[in-house]
C-alpha positions in Angstrom: 18.4 -38.5 28.3 18.4 -36.4 25.2 18.3 -32.5 25.8 15.2 -31.0 24.7 15.7 -28.5 21.8 16.2 -24.9 22.5 14.2 -22.2 21.4 16.4 -19.7 19.0 16.6 -16.2 20.5 13.9 -13.8 19.3 15.6 -11.6 16.5 13.9 -8.7 17.9 15.1 -5.0 16.4 17.7 -3.2 18.9 16.9 -0.2 20.5 19.3 1.9 18.0 17.6 0.1 14.8 14.2 0.9 15.9 15.0 4.7 16.9 16.9 5.3 13.8 14.0 3.6 11.8 11.4 6.2 13.3 13.9 9.4 12.6 14.0 8.5 9.3 10.8 7.5 8.3 9.5 10.5 10.4 11.7 12.7 8.3 10.2 11.2 5.1 6.6 11.6 6.3 7.5 15.3 7.3 9.1 15.7 3.6 6.3 14.4 2.0 3.9 16.7 4.6 5.4 19.9 2.8 3.8 18.7 -0.6 0.4 17.5 0.6 -0.7 19.8 3.4 -2.9 18.8 6.1 -2.5 14.9 5.6 -0.1 13.8 8.0 -2.4 11.0 8.9 -2.8 9.7 5.3 1.1 10.2 4.2 2.1 8.0 7.5 -0.7 5.2 6.2 0.6 5.4 3.0 4.3 5.0 4.5 3.4 2.4 6.6 2.0 0.3 3.9 5.1 0.8 1.7 7.2 -0.4 4.5 4.8 -3.5 5.1 5.7 -4.5 1.1 2.2 -3.8 0.5 0.1 -2.0 -2.3 -2.0 1.0 -2.1 -5.5 1.9 -3.1 -6.6 5.6 -2.9 -10.4 6.3 -3.6 -11.7 9.7 -3.6 -13.0 12.4 -6.1 -10.4 13.9 -8.5 -8.3 17.1 -7.4 -7.5 16.4 -3.7 -3.8 15.1 -4.0 -3.7 11.3 -4.9 -1.3 11.7 -7.7 0.5 14.4 -6.5 0.8 12.5 -3.1 1.9 9.4 -5.2 5.0 11.3 -7.1 5.9 13.0 -3.6 6.7 9.6 -2.0 8.5 8.3 -5.1 10.7 11.1 -5.3 11.1 11.3 -1.2 12.4 7.8 -1.6 14.7 8.1 -4.6 12.3 5.7 -6.4 11.6 5.5 -10.4 8.2 6.4 -10.7 5.9 5.8 -13.6 2.1 6.4 -14.3 -0.7 4.7 -16.5 -3.7 6.8 -17.4 -6.3 3.7 -17.2 -8.9 4.0 -19.8 -11.9 1.6 -21.2 -9.9 1.1 -24.2 -6.5 0.2 -22.5 -5.0 -3.2 -23.1 -3.0 -5.3 -20.8 0.1 -5.2 -23.2 0.1 -1.3 -22.3 0.7 -2.3 -19.1 3.1 -5.3 -19.2 4.8 -4.9 -22.2 4.9 -7.1 -25.4 6.8 -9.0 -27.7 7.7 -7.7 -31.1 9.4 -9.3 -34.0 13.0 -8.0 -34.6 14.1 -8.5 -38.1 17.8 -8.5 -37.5 17.3 -11.2 -34.4 15.1 -12.9 -36.5 13.2 -13.4 -33.1 10.5 -12.3 -31.0 12.0 -9.4 -28.6 10.2 -8.6 -25.0 9.8 -4.6 -24.5 8.7 -3.9 -21.0 5.7 -1.8 -20.0 5.6 0.6 -17.6 4.8 -1.7 -15.1 8.6 -2.3 -15.0 9.1 0.4 -12.3 9.3 0.7 -8.5 6.4 2.6 -8.1 3.7 2.4 -10.5 0.9 5.0 -10.7 -2.3 3.1 -12.1 -4.5 6.4 -12.3 -8.3 5.6 -12.1 -7.8 1.9 -12.1 -11.4 1.5 -12.4 -11.9 3.1 -15.9 -10.4 0.1 -17.4 -11.9 -3.1 -18.0 -11.7 -6.3 -15.8 -9.4 -7.6 -18.4 -6.7 -5.0 -18.0 -7.3 -4.5 -14.3 -6.7 -8.3 -13.9 -3.3 -7.7 -15.8 -1.6 -6.5 -12.4 -2.6 -9.5 -10.3 0.5 -11.4 -10.8 2.8 -8.3 -11.0 1.1 -7.2 -7.4 1.2 -10.3 -5.9 4.5 -12.3 -7.4 6.8 -9.3 -8.6 7.0 -10.9 -11.6 5.2 -10.4 -15.3 4.9 -13.7 -17.4 3.7 -13.2 -21.2 4.1 -15.3 -24.2 5.6 -18.2 -21.7 8.7 -16.1 -20.2 8.7 -14.7 -16.8 10.4 -11.2 -16.1 11.3 -9.9 -12.5 10.2 -6.6 -11.7 12.3 -4.0 -9.9 12.8 -4.3 -5.9 11.1 -2.8 -4.1 7.9 -3.0 -6.2 4.9 -0.5 -5.2 1.6 -0.4 -7.1 -0.4 3.3 -6.1 -3.9 3.1 -7.6 -6.8 5.6 -7.7 -10.1 4.7 -8.1 -13.1 7.0 -8.6 -16.5 6.4 -6.8 -18.3 3.9 -8.5 -21.3 6.4 -8.6 -19.4 8.5 -11.6 -19.9 7.3 -15.1 -17.8 5.2 -17.0 -16.4 3.1 -14.1 -16.0 -0.9 -13.5 -15.7 -1.9 -9.9 -12.9 -3.7 -9.2 -13.3 -7.5 -8.4 -12.5 -8.8 -4.7 -9.5 -10.6 -6.0 -8.4 -7.5 -7.2 -9.2 -5.5 -4.1 -7.5 -8.0 -1.9 -4.2 -7.3 -3.5 -3.9 -3.9 -1.8 -2.8 -4.0 1.4 -4.7 -0.9 2.3 -7.3 1.6 1.1 -7.3 5.3 1.7 -9.2 8.3 1.4 -7.5 11.8 1.0 -10.4 14.2 1.2 -10.4 17.9 0.9 -7.5 19.6 3.4 -9.1 21.6 6.4 -9.5 25.6 5.9 -6.0 26.5 7.3 -4.0 23.9 4.8 -6.1 24.9 2.1 -5.5 28.6 2.4 -1.8 27.9 2.8 -2.1 25.8 -0.5 -4.0 28.7 -2.0 -1.2 31.5 -1.0 1.6 29.1 -1.3 4.2 28.3 -4.1 2.6 25.6 -6.8 2.8 22.1 -5.6 4.4 21.1 -8.9 7.2 23.6 -8.2 7.5 22.1 -4.6 8.0 18.8 -6.0 10.5 19.7 -8.2 12.8 20.4 -5.3 12.3 17.8 -3.1 15.0 15.8 -2.0 15.2 12.2 -1.0 14.9 11.5 2.4 16.6 8.0 1.8 17.3 5.7 -1.2 15.9 2.4 -2.2 18.8 0.4 -0.5 17.8 1.9 2.9 14.2 1.6 2.4 14.6 -2.6 1.5 16.6 -2.8 4.7 13.6 -1.1 6.6 11.4 -3.6 5.1 13.1 -6.3 6.3 13.8 -4.5 10.0 9.7 -4.5 9.7 9.6 -8.2 9.6 11.4 -8.6 12.8 9.1 -6.4 15.1 7.6 -9.1 17.4 4.0 -10.4 17.8 3.1 -11.2 21.5 1.0 -14.5 21.7 -1.8 -12.4 23.5 -1.4 -10.0 20.4 -2.1 -12.7 18.0 -5.5 -13.9 20.3 -7.0 -10.2 19.9 -6.0 -10.3 16.0 -8.2 -13.7 15.9 -11.0 -12.6 17.8 -11.4 -9.7 15.5 -11.1 -12.1 12.4 -13.7 -14.3 14.2 -16.0 -11.4 14.8 -15.8 -10.4 11.3 -17.0 -13.4 10.1 -20.3 -13.0 11.7 -20.8 -10.3 9.0 -21.3 -12.1 5.9 -17.9 -14.2 4.8 -15.7 -11.6 6.8 -12.0 -11.6 6.7 -9.8 -14.2 5.2 -6.7 -15.4 6.9 -4.6 -13.8 4.1 -6.1 -10.4 5.5 -5.3 -11.6 9.0 -1.5 -11.4 8.0 -2.3 -8.3 5.8 -3.6 -6.7 9.2 -0.3 -8.0 10.9 1.9 -6.8 8.4 0.6 -3.0 8.6 0.6 -3.6 12.5 4.5 -4.3 12.3 5.2 -1.3 10.1 3.3 1.0 11.7 4.9 -0.4 15.1 8.4 0.6 13.6 7.6 4.1 12.6 6.7 4.3 16.5 10.2 3.3 17.5 9.3 0.1 19.3 10.4 -3.4 18.4 6.9 -5.0 19.4 3.4 -4.6 18.1 0.5 -3.3 20.7 -3.1 -3.4 20.0 -2.9 0.5 19.2 -0.9 -0.3 15.9 -3.8 -2.6 14.7 -6.1 0.2 15.7 -4.2 2.8 13.5 -4.2 0.5 10.8 -7.1 -1.8 10.8 -9.7 0.4 8.9 -7.3 1.5 6.2 -6.7 -2.7 5.9 -10.1 -4.1 6.8 -12.4 -1.5 5.0 -12.3 -2.8 1.4 -12.3 -6.5 2.2 -15.4 -5.8 4.1 -17.3 -4.0 1.8 -18.7 -7.3 0.4 -20.5 -7.7 3.8 -24.3 -8.4 3.6 -25.7 -5.4 5.7 -25.6 -2.6 3.6 -22.9 -1.0 5.5 -19.6 0.8 4.5 -16.6 -1.6 4.7 -14.8 1.4 6.6 -17.5 1.4 8.9 -17.8 -2.2 9.8 -14.1 -2.0 10.4 -14.2 0.3 12.7 -17.0 -1.2 14.5 -15.1 -4.7 15.0 -12.3 -2.3 16.2 -14.2 -0.8 18.7 -16.3 -3.8 20.0 -13.8 -6.4 20.2 -12.3 -6.6 23.7 -8.3 -6.3 23.9 -7.6 -9.2 26.1 
């Protein structure tokens, strides 16, 4: 009788790996927190988003620190940073780059656009037309740019942080669902509490502090941590709970897609690693779930904002 195939052992992160990752990522959050005061939860979610190899969307009013947080994250990780101000007359080539005829070479030569950076800040993305917004779809999903029949790989890691103004403001174009789905998380910073605002008013200018911010790690270590995050274990009962969440969401309009379920899992794994654990527990889904699910539920036919629907799902779906 032939032997039954053996199940390969789980390649779980070791205790030393998770403890070191927790300490390094905690130091990263702490350093960024010296620039953006009173927003440690938002900073931690932003770091988890990057750790999960996702992209981040900030939706908030101007002046609460969205751009500063994006710059601080890039600098604290030692990543190349570029910023594009999205406006109604911005063209896809202004973001991706364009081929220009070179007389000496007698050929068209591709000149890369600002998307060829490790961190791209797409500032006020919903002030550009849908055509320009969609120019980022391939870059965000595939990590590459195709133009004039040629494909160019983007740097690794590649992280898009976009900001958008509330849709009630004049001159905005709502992001289509396909574009929203490319963002792993959507966050709101909001104004700081009174004590944090006071410390900001009395302290050193944030730009001066940012110029002195030292990296907490380099891009090579970040790539290692992203791979480590994928090794965080997810037990079958946790998957049962996640599927229950997805099923419950589908009672509200179209609900969450299987790809949204994968996004929840990616974020939960990253959060577990930041907590120093080699496996996901329900609290990891609770910590990241609203940021991951909220913008994917905005199309639900209830008139209730997506973040409120996500919070309700997490509150009402039983943990087995």
